[in-house]
N, C-alpha and C positions, 0 to 999 in steps of 0.2 A: 564296936570298932568295925565289925563286918558290915554293918549298915552304912556306915560312913564311906567305906570303900566302894560299895555298890553305887551310891549316888554319884561319886566322882566318875565312874565309868559311864553312866548314862549321860552326864553333861558333855563329856567328850564326844560322844556319838552325835549329839544334836549339832554341835559346832561343826563337825566334819560335813554333815549333810548340808548345812547352810553354805559352807565354802563351795561344795560341789555344785549346789544349785546356782550360786552366783557365777561360777565358772561356766556352767552350761548356758546360763542366760547371756553371758558375755559372748560366747561362741555363736549363739543364735543371732545376737545383735550384729555381730561382725558379718555373718552370712547374709543377713537382711540388707546391711549397708552395701556389701559387695554387689548383690543382685540389683539394687536400686541404681548403683553407679553404672552398671552394665546397661540398664534400660534407659538411661538418660542420653544415649547417643542420638544423632540426627535421624529422624524417621525416614523411611523409604519414600513415602508420599511427598514430603517436602523436597527431597532430592529430585524426584521426577518433575515436580513443578518448576524447580530452578532450571533443570535441564531443558524443559519446554520453553521457558522464557528465554533462555540463551539461544535456542534454535530459532525462535521467532525474531530475536534481535539480529541474528545472523542473516535470516531471510530479508528482513527490512534493510539491512546494510547492502545486501545483494541488489535489491530493487533500486535503492538510492544510487548505487554504482551504475546500474543499467540506465537509469534516467539521466544521470550525469553524462554518460557516454553518448546517449541520444542527443542531448542538448549540445554537446560539443560537436557532434556530427552535423546537426542542423546549422549551427553557427558557421561551421566550415563551408557548408553548401551556400549559405547566404553570402558569405564573403566571396565565394567564387562567382555567384550570380552578380553581385555588385560589381565585381571586377569586369565581368562580361559586358554589363550595361555601360560602364564607364568607357570600355574599349570601343563599343558600338557608337557611343556619343562622339568619341574622338574621331572615328571613321566618318561619321555623318558630317562633322564639322569640316573635315578635309574635303569631302565631296561638295559641300555647300560652297566652300571657298573656291573650288575649281569651277563650279557652275557660275558663280558670281564673276569670276575672272573672264570666263568665256563670254558671258553676257556683255561685260564691259567692252570686250574686243569686238563683238558683233555690233554694238551701238557705235563704236568708233568707225567701223567699216561703213555702216549706214550713213553716218554723218559725213564721211568722206565722199560717198556717192552722191548725197544730196548737194554737197558743195560743188562737186563736178558738174551735176546737172544744172545747178543754178548758174555756174560760170559759163556753161555751154549755151544757155538760153533756149527757149522753146523753138521747136521746129516750125517752119512756116509751110503750110499745105497750100497747094494750088486748087482751092475749092471755089466752086461757082457760087456758093451760098455762104455768107458770113455767119459764123456761129458765135454768139456771146457766151463767154465762159473763160475757163482757165487756159484753154489753148490746146494745141495738138497733142501735148503730152498726156491729155486725158482720154485719148482714144481707147475704147474698150477692147481688150484682147479677147479674141474668140468670136466677135461679131464682124462679119465682112459682108459688104453689099456686093452681091454677085448675080449674074444672070444677064441676059440680053433683053428680056421682056419682063419688066418688074412691075408688080402691083403693090401699092402701099395702102393699107386700110388704117384710117385714123379714127379712133373712138372719141366722139365729142359729146358723150353723155354727161349728165350732171355730176356723176361721181369722179370725173376726171379733173375736178377743180382742186380737191384736197384729199389727203390720206385718211384723216379722221372723219367719221360719220357726222359728228356734231358740227364740224367745220363745213362739211358738204351741205348740210341743212342750212347753215347760215348763208352760204353762197347762193343757194337755190332761191331764197327769199330776197336776195339783193338785186341790184340792177345788172344789166348786161355788162357794164364796165367792171362791176364787182366780180362777176363770173369769169371774165377774161383775165382778171388780175390774180386768180387763184394760183398758188405756188406750183401745184402739180400740173395745171394747164400750161403754165409758162415753161415748165420742164418738158411737157409733151411737144410743144412747138420747137424747142431746141433739139429734141430727138428727131423730129421730122426733118429739120434743116440738116442735121448730122447725116441722115440717110441720103438726102438729096445732094449733099456736097460730095458724096463718095460713090456716086453712080459710075459704073464701069464705062469705058469709052464706047461711044456709039450705042449705048443701051437706050431702050425705050422705057418710059415710065408713065404710069397712070396712078393718080392719087384720088382716093375716095374717102370722104369724111362721112361718118354715120352715127346716128343715135337711134331714134325710132324710125327715122327716114334716112336717106343717103343723098350725097351730092358729089359730083366730080369737080375737083379743083383744077383750074387752068384748062388747058386743052385736054381732050380725051386721051390722046397719046402724045407724049412729048419726047423729044430727043435730047440726050444728055449734052450734046454739043450746042444746043440752043439755050444760051444762058438766060435770055429774056423769058423764055417759057418756064424755066425752072424757078426763076425769081418770082414770076407771077403766081406760081403755086404757093410759095412761101407767103406772099402778100395776102392772098385769099385766105390762107389758113389762119393768119393773125387776126382776121376779121371775124372768125367763127365765134359763136357763143355756145359754150358747153352747157347743155341742158337736156331734159327728158331722160328716158331710159335707154337701154342698149338692145338693138336688134341686129345681131351679128349676121343673121341670115339675109337681111336686107343689104348689108354691106357686101357680102359674098356674091350675091346675085348681081349687084351693080358692077363690081370689079370684073366679073366673068363676062358681062355684056360689053364692057368698055374695052377689055383686052382678052379676046377669046383664046388666044394662043399664049397666055401668060406662062412664064417658066418659074418665076419665084414670087412668093407673096410675103410681104412684111406687115405684120399686124402690131399696132401699138394700142394696148388696152390695159385695163386694170382689174378685170374680173369676168365672170361668166355672164351670158346674156340674160336679160329680164323679159325680152319679148321674142316671139317668133311671128312669121307672117300668117295672117289670117288665111284660111283655106289651103294651108300647106300640108294638111294631113296630120297635124299634131293630135295625139290621143289625149284629149282633155279629161280631167277628173274634177270633182268638186273642189279638191284642195289645190289643184294645179291647172290654171287657165292663163298661160302667159301670152295672152292676146291683149293688145292695148285697148283699154276701156272696159275689160271684163273683170279685172282683179286689181284691187288697190295695192296690195302687198304681195310679195312672192317669197317662198321659203327657199332655203339652200338646196333642198332636194329637188324642188321644181326647177331651179336654175340649172342643175345638173341635167335634168331631163330635156330642158330647152336646148342646152348645148349639144347633147347627143342627137337630138332631132335636127338641129342645124347642120351638123356634119353629114348626116344621112341624106338630107334633102338637097345639099349643095356640095357634092363631092367634086374636088378639083383634082382630077386624075393627072398624075405625073408632075404635080406642082410642089416644089419644095416650099414648106411653110416655116417662116421664122417668126417667133413671137417675142415681143418685148413687153413683159408684164410689169406694170407699175404697182406699188403697194396700195391696198385698200383694206380697211378694217371690215371684218365680218364675212370674208369669202375664202375660207381655208382650203377648199378643194380646187380652186382655180389653177394653182400652180401645177399640181399633178396632172390635171386633165389637159392643160395646154402643152405641158411637156410631152405627154403621150402623143398628142396630135403632131407636134413638130418632129418628134423623134421618129414617128412612123413614116414621115415623108423625107427623112434624111435632112431635115432642116435644123435650125438652131433655136434653143429656148434660153432666154436670159431674164433674170430678175435683177436689174442693175442696182448698184449702190446709189445712195442719195446724192452723191457728189458728181454723178455722170449724167449728161455730158457737160 
């Protein structure tokens, strides 16, 4: 009986230990679960990454906002510029309309003046020489025939036939009638008649035609009141044949001999001289020998030298020199040199329009 009791006590003890062990295990398991649950929160690294992404997105939003503001500002400036351009265009249109209206008014005034001139008819001048052309209304303003002892030099070289060199060459190989029919030569004769028709009262005049030689037309000295003498000059001029080169020195010498006390000189020409007198002291070079028969062609520089020598060798002291320069191809320095000559003598230089006289 005692053995039985002892065994019952040992079984009780083992069961208690099992219960205690199970309870302890349960507690440990609970503690493990609680700790795991605590460790399953969002890690700090993940939080920092999300915060960085948020900051980057905010920066991107700020950049986009600035870009949008810049675009809006640029658009506003372009709109303002477009408005300025449109305003300028409107202003220009107004100015153009005003100019157009003013031009129409000027055209109307000119038309009225032309009608008045046409209604009045051309003036009739008391000229001793008849001039073919448009009439007295074509008188050239600025050129006046004046002086009491007037000399007229008429260039009758080959270049006086036409303005274009190719046309001059064609006239040179033609007949005398072809040379006289040249358009520039016919104009030259009208200019001579224009001068003769406007000589001052009681003026004396001598006319010399020159090319490589020279000749006095009509009497050596003519009086303006003698109509027959003046007409004789015009008749003899119409019979001249424009040919050969130009020796202005020869013309000046002849006019000075014909009228030693000359007061005014009128020169009708188209360019610088191509010849000077032999033995006149010209400083010849191999490239410039403007003596007839010594050189087939002449350069522009040589013509300038020939002109300067002509004026030095034949000074006309106290004589007002008036130059009527007709156009000629290939002689660009003639205008300035003839202007300097006439201006230095208080004379007049003109290069008239093709419609005069």
